[in-house]
OpenMM code with the backbone's topology and positions (N, CA, C; nanometers):
from openmm import Vec3, app, unit

residues = "UNK UNK UNK UNK UNK UNK UNK UNK UNK UNK UNK UNK UNK UNK UNK UNK UNK UNK UNK UNK UNK UNK UNK UNK UNK UNK UNK UNK UNK UNK UNK UNK UNK UNK UNK UNK UNK UNK UNK UNK UNK UNK UNK UNK UNK UNK UNK UNK UNK UNK UNK UNK UNK UNK UNK UNK UNK UNK UNK UNK UNK UNK UNK UNK UNK UNK UNK UNK UNK UNK UNK UNK UNK UNK UNK UNK UNK UNK UNK UNK UNK UNK UNK UNK UNK UNK UNK UNK UNK UNK UNK UNK UNK UNK UNK UNK UNK UNK UNK UNK UNK UNK UNK UNK UNK UNK UNK UNK UNK UNK UNK UNK UNK UNK UNK UNK UNK UNK UNK UNK UNK UNK UNK UNK".split()
positions = [
    Vec3(0.8171, -1.6719, 2.0326),
    Vec3(0.7807, -1.6306, 1.8992),
    Vec3(0.6543, -1.5439, 1.9037),
    Vec3(0.5461, -1.5943, 1.9609),
    Vec3(0.4239, -1.5158, 1.9684),
    Vec3(0.4299, -1.4114, 2.0788),
    Vec3(0.5324, -1.4207, 2.1631),
    Vec3(0.5482, -1.3206, 2.2690),
    Vec3(0.5723, -1.1824, 2.2105),
    Vec3(0.6259, -1.1783, 2.0904),
    Vec3(0.6489, -1.0493, 2.0251),
    Vec3(0.5177, -0.9764, 1.9975),
    Vec3(0.4095, -1.0542, 1.9791),
    Vec3(0.2788, -0.9936, 1.9539),
    Vec3(0.2087, -0.9521, 2.0824),
    Vec3(0.2763, -0.9692, 2.1959),
    Vec3(0.2192, -0.9275, 2.3238),
    Vec3(0.2954, -0.8102, 2.3845),
    Vec3(0.3770, -0.7438, 2.3049),
    Vec3(0.4466, -0.6251, 2.3519),
    Vec3(0.3460, -0.5104, 2.3633),
    Vec3(0.3790, -0.4058, 2.4370),
    Vec3(0.2841, -0.2936, 2.4501),
    Vec3(0.2418, -0.2341, 2.3154),
    Vec3(0.3354, -0.2254, 2.2234),
    Vec3(0.3018, -0.1719, 2.0903),
    Vec3(0.1953, -0.2581, 2.0229),
    Vec3(0.2149, -0.3882, 2.0277),
    Vec3(0.1201, -0.4779, 1.9635),
    Vec3(-0.0126, -0.4841, 2.0377),
    Vec3(-0.0112, -0.4725, 2.1687),
    Vec3(-0.1371, -0.4705, 2.2429),
    Vec3(-0.2216, -0.3508, 2.2010),
    Vec3(-0.1567, -0.2370, 2.1789),
    Vec3(-0.2289, -0.1193, 2.1296),
    Vec3(-0.2836, -0.1468, 1.9906),
    Vec3(-0.2042, -0.2101, 1.9060),
    Vec3(-0.2517, -0.2431, 1.7706),
    Vec3(-0.3692, -0.3411, 1.7737),
    Vec3(-0.3663, -0.4372, 1.8663),
    Vec3(-0.4785, -0.5308, 1.8802),
    Vec3(-0.6060, -0.4559, 1.9186),
    Vec3(-0.5929, -0.3663, 2.0160),
    Vec3(-0.7100, -0.2893, 2.0607),
    Vec3(-0.7628, -0.2030, 1.9467),
    Vec3(-0.6733, -0.1372, 1.8732),
    Vec3(-0.7160, -0.0538, 1.7605),
    Vec3(-0.7849, -0.1373, 1.6517),
    Vec3(-0.7359, -0.2586, 1.6287),
    Vec3(-0.7987, -0.3458, 1.5286),
    Vec3(-0.9406, -0.3832, 1.5710),
    Vec3(-0.9576, -0.4146, 1.6981),
    Vec3(-1.0915, -0.4496, 1.7474),
    Vec3(-1.1837, -0.3284, 1.7384),
    Vec3(-1.1330, -0.2117, 1.7772),
    Vec3(-1.2147, -0.0901, 1.7674),
    Vec3(-1.2536, -0.0643, 1.6225),
    Vec3(-1.1588, -0.0819, 1.5310),
    Vec3(-1.1869, -0.0609, 1.3881),
    Vec3(-1.3017, -0.1502, 1.3414),
    Vec3(-1.2967, -0.2787, 1.3766),
    Vec3(-1.4003, -0.3721, 1.3330),
    Vec3(-1.5354, -0.3345, 1.3936),
    Vec3(-1.5375, -0.3010, 1.5217),
    Vec3(-1.6633, -0.2650, 1.5882),
    Vec3(-1.7224, -0.1395, 1.5257),
    Vec3(-1.6400, -0.0382, 1.5033),
    Vec3(-1.6896, 0.0875, 1.4451),
    Vec3(-1.7414, 0.0641, 1.3033),
    Vec3(-1.6676, -0.0104, 1.2228),
    Vec3(-1.7125, -0.0366, 1.0853),
    Vec3(-1.8439, -0.1140, 1.0833),
    Vec3(-1.8562, -0.2135, 1.1692),
    Vec3(-1.9811, -0.2902, 1.1741),
    Vec3(-2.0968, -0.2035, 1.2244),
    Vec3(-2.0702, -0.1183, 1.3227),
    Vec3(-2.1752, -0.0280, 1.3738),
    Vec3(-2.2200, 0.0687, 1.2649),
    Vec3(-2.1255, 0.1222, 1.1889),
    Vec3(-2.1614, 0.2123, 1.0795),
    Vec3(-2.2386, 0.1383, 0.9701),
    Vec3(-2.2002, 0.0151, 0.9437),
    Vec3(-2.2744, -0.0657, 0.8467),
    Vec3(-2.4169, -0.0914, 0.8931),
    Vec3(-2.4311, -0.1235, 1.0212),
    Vec3(-2.5653, -0.1461, 1.0755),
    Vec3(-2.6473, -0.0181, 1.0694),
    Vec3(-2.5882, 0.0958, 1.1030),
    Vec3(-2.6575, 0.2237, 1.0978),
    Vec3(-2.7047, 0.2538, 0.9551),
    Vec3(-2.6192, 0.2289, 0.8575),
    Vec3(-2.6582, 0.2525, 0.7182),
    Vec3(-2.7682, 0.1553, 0.6751),
    Vec3(-2.7634, 0.0335, 0.7254),
    Vec3(-2.8680, -0.0641, 0.6933),
    Vec3(-3.0026, -0.0152, 0.7466),
    Vec3(-3.0028, 0.0278, 0.8726),
    Vec3(-3.1258, 0.0799, 0.9326),
    Vec3(-3.1745, 0.2023, 0.8553),
    Vec3(-3.0828, 0.2861, 0.8159),
    Vec3(-3.1176, 0.4074, 0.7408),
    Vec3(-3.1775, 0.3696, 0.6050),
    Vec3(-3.1244, 0.2669, 0.5395),
    Vec3(-3.1764, 0.2263, 0.4078),
    Vec3(-3.3165, 0.1677, 0.4192),
    Vec3(-3.3509, 0.1094, 0.5346),
    Vec3(-3.4827, 0.0494, 0.5533),
    Vec3(-3.5875, 0.1511, 0.5976),
    Vec3(-3.5436, 0.2721, 0.6355),
    Vec3(-3.6390, 0.3732, 0.6798),
    Vec3(-3.7077, 0.4386, 0.5601),
    Vec3(-3.8050, 0.5229, 0.5886),
    Vec3(-3.8815, 0.5878, 0.4816),
    Vec3(-3.7934, 0.6792, 0.3970),
    Vec3(-3.6936, 0.7428, 0.4558),
    Vec3(-3.6070, 0.8331, 0.3809),
    Vec3(-3.4837, 0.7658, 0.3248),
    Vec3(-3.4735, 0.6349, 0.3383),
    Vec3(-3.3556, 0.5618, 0.2936),
    Vec3(-3.3507, 0.5463, 0.1426),
    Vec3(-3.2319, 0.5127, 0.0923),
    Vec3(-3.2151, 0.4951, -0.0521),
    Vec3(-3.1183, 0.3803, -0.0781),
    Vec3(-3.0984, 0.3554, -0.2071),
    Vec3(-3.0024, 0.2514, -0.2445),
    Vec3(-2.8595, 0.2930, -0.2099),
    Vec3(-2.8363, 0.4224, -0.2009),
    Vec3(-2.7051, 0.4716, -0.1597),
    Vec3(-2.6746, 0.4251, -0.0174),
    Vec3(-2.7733, 0.4346, 0.0713),
    Vec3(-2.7539, 0.3854, 0.2084),
    Vec3(-2.7310, 0.2352, 0.2097),
    Vec3(-2.8010, 0.1646, 0.1232),
    Vec3(-2.7817, 0.0200, 0.1152),
    Vec3(-2.6404, -0.0127, 0.0683),
    Vec3(-2.5905, 0.0635, -0.0289),
    Vec3(-2.4528, 0.0433, -0.0749),
    Vec3(-2.3524, 0.0663, 0.0356),
    Vec3(-2.3726, 0.1733, 0.1119),
    Vec3(-2.2833, 0.1998, 0.2249),
    Vec3(-2.2935, 0.0894, 0.3300),
    Vec3(-2.4139, 0.0380, 0.3496),
    Vec3(-2.4324, -0.0698, 0.4470),
    Vec3(-2.3518, -0.1927, 0.4078),
    Vec3(-2.3331, -0.2140, 0.2785),
    Vec3(-2.2537, -0.3279, 0.2326),
    Vec3(-2.1049, -0.2966, 0.2311),
    Vec3(-2.0700, -0.1700, 0.2179),
    Vec3(-1.9279, -0.1334, 0.2133),
    Vec3(-1.8607, -0.1386, 0.3504),
    Vec3(-1.9291, -0.0944, 0.4536),
    Vec3(-1.8646, -0.0869, 0.5847),
    Vec3(-1.8121, -0.2214, 0.6346),
    Vec3(-1.8874, -0.3313, 0.6196),
    Vec3(-1.8279, -0.4602, 0.6602),
    Vec3(-1.7047, -0.4978, 0.5777),
    Vec3(-1.7009, -0.4556, 0.4522),
    Vec3(-1.5817, -0.4812, 0.3705),
    Vec3(-1.4620, -0.4032, 0.4235),
    Vec3(-1.4859, -0.2811, 0.4682),
    Vec3(-1.3780, -0.2047, 0.5298),
    Vec3(-1.3275, -0.2754, 0.6558),
    Vec3(-1.4198, -0.3324, 0.7327),
    Vec3(-1.3801, -0.4060, 0.8534),
    Vec3(-1.2948, -0.5273, 0.8162),
    Vec3(-1.3350, -0.5996, 0.7119),
    Vec3(-1.2577, -0.7162, 0.6675),
    Vec3(-1.1197, -0.6755, 0.6186),
    Vec3(-1.1108, -0.5628, 0.5504),
    Vec3(-0.9810, -0.5153, 0.5057),
    Vec3(-0.8914, -0.4845, 0.6255),
    Vec3(-0.9481, -0.4246, 0.7297),
    Vec3(-0.8710, -0.3983, 0.8506),
    Vec3(-0.8193, -0.5265, 0.9147),
    Vec3(-0.9030, -0.6294, 0.9178),
    Vec3(-0.8612, -0.7587, 0.9731),
    Vec3(-0.7505, -0.8186, 0.8866),
    Vec3(-0.7664, -0.8096, 0.7557),
    Vec3(-0.6640, -0.8613, 0.6636),
    Vec3(-0.5294, -0.7930, 0.6884),
    Vec3(-0.5307, -0.6609, 0.7005),
    Vec3(-0.4056, -0.5875, 0.7223),
    Vec3(-0.3449, -0.6212, 0.8587),
    Vec3(-0.4299, -0.6393, 0.9589),
    Vec3(-0.3801, -0.6759, 1.0909),
    Vec3(-0.3116, -0.8126, 1.0864),
    Vec3(-0.3761, -0.9096, 1.0224),
    Vec3(-0.3183, -1.0444, 1.0117),
    Vec3(-0.1888, -1.0402, 0.9310),
    Vec3(-0.1891, -0.9667, 0.8216),
    Vec3(-0.0697, -0.9599, 0.7373),
    Vec3(0.0469, -0.8967, 0.8128),
    Vec3(0.0193, -0.7896, 0.8863),
    Vec3(0.1244, -0.7237, 0.9631),
    Vec3(0.1774, -0.8163, 1.0723),
    Vec3(0.0892, -0.8882, 1.1383),
    Vec3(0.1335, -0.9828, 1.2421),
    Vec3(0.2189, -1.0935, 1.1818),
    Vec3(0.1789, -1.1449, 1.0666),
    Vec3(0.2589, -1.2502, 1.0009),
    Vec3(0.3963, -1.1982, 0.9601),
    Vec3(0.4013, -1.0750, 0.9115),
    Vec3(0.5307, -1.0171, 0.8740),
    Vec3(0.6199, -0.9994, 0.9957),
    Vec3(0.5616, -0.9612, 1.1072),
    Vec3(0.6377, -0.9442, 1.2315),
    Vec3(0.6945, -1.0781, 1.2776),
    Vec3(0.6140, -1.1830, 1.2719),
    Vec3(0.6601, -1.3158, 1.3126),
    Vec3(0.7674, -1.3664, 1.2177),
    Vec3(0.7478, -1.3454, 1.0863),
    Vec3(0.8474, -1.3892, 0.9889),
    Vec3(0.9794, -1.3159, 1.0088),
    Vec3(0.9721, -1.1884, 1.0433),
    Vec3(1.0942, -1.1114, 1.0677),
    Vec3(1.1677, -1.1656, 1.1890),
    Vec3(1.0938, -1.2054, 1.2922),
    Vec3(1.1570, -1.2603, 1.4118),
    Vec3(1.2259, -1.3932, 1.3815),
    Vec3(1.1669, -1.4720, 1.2946),
    Vec3(1.2252, -1.6008, 1.2567),
    Vec3(1.3402, -1.5857, 1.1586),
    Vec3(1.3566, -1.4673, 1.1040),
    Vec3(1.4614, -1.4470, 1.0045),
    Vec3(1.4156, -1.4821, 0.8642),
    Vec3(1.2864, -1.4932, 0.8439),
    Vec3(1.2316, -1.5295, 0.7138),
    Vec3(1.1816, -1.4082, 0.6366),
    Vec3(1.2096, -1.2901, 0.6874),
    Vec3(1.1581, -1.1700, 0.6233),
    Vec3(1.2152, -1.1586, 0.4825),
    Vec3(1.1313, -1.1227, 0.3870),
    Vec3(1.1809, -1.1106, 0.2498),
    Vec3(1.2791, -0.9948, 0.2376),
    Vec3(1.3726, -1.0116, 0.1472),
    Vec3(1.4700, -0.9065, 0.1214),
    Vec3(1.4011, -0.7979, 0.0408),
    Vec3(1.4276, -0.6750, 0.0748),
    Vec3(1.3658, -0.5634, 0.0030),
    Vec3(1.4137, -0.5640, -0.1416),
    Vec3(1.3235, -0.5452, -0.2370),
    Vec3(1.3646, -0.5447, -0.3772),
    Vec3(1.4498, -0.4224, -0.4084),
    Vec3(1.5353, -0.4379, -0.5073),
    Vec3(1.6184, -0.3255, -0.5501),
    Vec3(1.5291, -0.2177, -0.6094),
    Vec3(1.5656, -0.0916, -0.5897),
    Vec3(1.4818, 0.0146, -0.6457),
    Vec3(1.4802, 0.0084, -0.7976),
    Vec3(1.3659, 0.0416, -0.8537),
    Vec3(1.3506, 0.0393, -0.9986),
    Vec3(1.4086, 0.1673, -1.0548),
    Vec3(1.4956, 0.1528, -1.1536),
    Vec3(1.5522, 0.2699, -1.2190),
    Vec3(1.4464, 0.3300, -1.3107),
    Vec3(1.4499, 0.4605, -1.3237),
    Vec3(1.3566, 0.5264, -1.4146),
    Vec3(1.4341, 0.6141, -1.5095),
    Vec3(1.3755, 0.6380, -1.6238),
    Vec3(1.4368, 0.7318, -1.7162),
    Vec3(1.3287, 0.8234, -1.7705),
    Vec3(1.3637, 0.9487, -1.7915),
    Vec3(1.2646, 1.0443, -1.8392),
    Vec3(1.2225, 1.0156, -1.9828),
    Vec3(1.0993, 1.0457, -2.0105),
    Vec3(1.0485, 1.0388, -2.1470),
    Vec3(0.9735, 1.1683, -2.1743),
    Vec3(0.9206, 1.1815, -2.2918),
    Vec3(0.8501, 1.3051, -2.3254),
    Vec3(0.7230, 1.3208, -2.2431),
    Vec3(0.6696, 1.2113, -2.1872),
    Vec3(0.5453, 1.2187, -2.1101),
    Vec3(0.5676, 1.1970, -1.9611),
    Vec3(0.6890, 1.1999, -1.9167),
    Vec3(0.7158, 1.1814, -1.7743),
    Vec3(0.8304, 1.0853, -1.7535),
    Vec3(0.8168, 0.9984, -1.6546),
    Vec3(0.9209, 0.9002, -1.6264),
    Vec3(0.8622, 0.7617, -1.6427),
    Vec3(0.9432, 0.6729, -1.6955),
    Vec3(0.8986, 0.5351, -1.7102),
    Vec3(1.0028, 0.4438, -1.6487),
    Vec3(0.9598, 0.3291, -1.5955),
    Vec3(1.0568, 0.2399, -1.5320),
    Vec3(1.1484, 0.1754, -1.6337),
    Vec3(1.2734, 0.1566, -1.5943),
    Vec3(1.3714, 0.0859, -1.6755),
    Vec3(1.3938, -0.0469, -1.6059),
    Vec3(1.3465, -0.1524, -1.6644),
    Vec3(1.3603, -0.2832, -1.6041),
    Vec3(1.4844, -0.3503, -1.6628),
    Vec3(1.5793, -0.3843, -1.5778),
    Vec3(1.6983, -0.4531, -1.6248),
    Vec3(1.7239, -0.5716, -1.5333),
    Vec3(1.7928, -0.6698, -1.5859),
    Vec3(1.8188, -0.7904, -1.5091),
    Vec3(1.9120, -0.7618, -1.3923),
    Vec3(2.0129, -0.6792, -1.4141),
    Vec3(2.1052, -0.6437, -1.3075),
    Vec3(2.1185, -0.4926, -1.3023),
    Vec3(2.1443, -0.4370, -1.1839),
    Vec3(2.1523, -0.2918, -1.1719),
    Vec3(2.2620, -0.2305, -1.2594),
    Vec3(2.3724, -0.3003, -1.2803),
    Vec3(2.4831, -0.2443, -1.3568),
    Vec3(2.4754, -0.2716, -1.5058),
    Vec3(2.3702, -0.3331, -1.5510),
    Vec3(2.3585, -0.3703, -1.6919),
    Vec3(2.3530, -0.2459, -1.7798),
    Vec3(2.4268, -0.2486, -1.8909),
    Vec3(2.4303, -0.1349, -1.9823),
    Vec3(2.2974, -0.1230, -2.0562),
    Vec3(2.2553, 0.0008, -2.0745),
    Vec3(2.1317, 0.0274, -2.1475),
    Vec3(2.1637, 0.1288, -2.2568),
    Vec3(2.1762, 0.0848, -2.3818),
    Vec3(2.2142, 0.1772, -2.4891),
    Vec3(2.1157, 0.2929, -2.5059),
    Vec3(1.9888, 0.2668, -2.4881),
    Vec3(1.8891, 0.3730, -2.5029),
    Vec3(1.9071, 0.4802, -2.3949),
    Vec3(1.9334, 0.4360, -2.2724),
    Vec3(1.9564, 0.5307, -2.1633),
    Vec3(2.0855, 0.6077, -2.1842),
    Vec3(2.1893, 0.5384, -2.2318),
    Vec3(2.3155, 0.6062, -2.2599),
    Vec3(2.2973, 0.7129, -2.3674),
    Vec3(2.2224, 0.6806, -2.4714),
    Vec3(2.1971, 0.7777, -2.5783),
    Vec3(2.1194, 0.8975, -2.5241),
    Vec3(2.0230, 0.8736, -2.4406),
    Vec3(1.9449, 0.9823, -2.3830),
    Vec3(2.0325, 1.0718, -2.2953),
    Vec3(2.1193, 1.0106, -2.2161),
    Vec3(2.2104, 1.0885, -2.1323),
    Vec3(2.3063, 1.1721, -2.2164),
    Vec3(2.3546, 1.1157, -2.3294),
    Vec3(2.4392, 1.1935, -2.4205),
    Vec3(2.3631, 1.3142, -2.4739),
    Vec3(2.2385, 1.2934, -2.5099),
    Vec3(2.1536, 1.4018, -2.5602),
    Vec3(2.1370, 1.5109, -2.4543),
    Vec3(2.1129, 1.4709, -2.3302),
    Vec3(2.0987, 1.5697, -2.2224),
    Vec3(2.2276, 1.6471, -2.2004),
    Vec3(2.3443, 1.5791, -2.2084),
    Vec3(2.4721, 1.6487, -2.1935),
    Vec3(2.4921, 1.7503, -2.3046),
    Vec3(2.4534, 1.7140, -2.4265),
    Vec3(2.4641, 1.8072, -2.5399),
    Vec3(2.3771, 1.9303, -2.5164),
    Vec3(2.2544, 1.9104, -2.4702),
    Vec3(2.1670, 2.0238, -2.4422),
    Vec3(2.2267, 2.1137, -2.3329),
    Vec3(2.2814, 2.0526, -2.2293),
    Vec3(2.3408, 2.1291, -2.1206),
    Vec3(2.4606, 2.2093, -2.1710),
    Vec3(2.5424, 2.1465, -2.2550),
    Vec3(2.6588, 2.2163, -2.3101),
    Vec3(2.6173, 2.3315, -2.3984),
    Vec3(2.5108, 2.3154, -2.4754),
    Vec3(2.4625, 2.4226, -2.5615),
    Vec3(2.4110, 2.5405, -2.4781),
    Vec3(2.3486, 2.5131, -2.3666),
    Vec3(2.2960, 2.6201, -2.2809),
    Vec3(2.4086, 2.6966, -2.2107),
    Vec3(2.5160, 2.6303, -2.1775),
    Vec3(2.6261, 2.6969, -2.1059),
    Vec3(2.7140, 2.7787, -2.1993),
    Vec3(2.7057, 2.7562, -2.3297),
    Vec3(2.7887, 2.8332, -2.4245),
    Vec3(2.7382, 2.9705, -2.4416),
] * unit.nanometer
topology = app.Topology()
chain = topology.addChain("A")
for resn in residues:
    res = topology.addResidue(resn, chain)
    for name in ("N", "CA", "C"):
        topology.addAtom(name, app.Element.getBySymbol(name[0]), res)
C-alpha cells in the first residue's frame, strides 16, 4: 500500500515538497531579518508571516495528494461528480442544478425554443 509512495515519481514529489518547505522558510526568515533592519517595514513583516503559510499549504497539498493516491489504490477513490449543466443568461452562463441529468427543465426548454426562433428568423 505505502509502496506506491516510493515509486520514482513519488520520490521526486517528496524531494520537491521538502525543497518547497525549505525555500519558503528561508524566504520567511530573510523577510523577517529585512523587517528588523533599519530599512525594514511592516510590509516585510507581513511577507515574513506569509512565507511559512505558503510552506504549510505545500505540506497540506502534499499530504492530500498522498492520501488520494492511497485511497485510489485501495479502491476508495471518490467517483467524479457529474458535470454541471449551464444555461445562458443575459449576463453570461449560470449553473442549472437538477437532481438527475435527464430531468426536464421547462425554463431551459423555453429558452431553447426562443433560440430556435431567433435562428429561424436569421436564416429567412
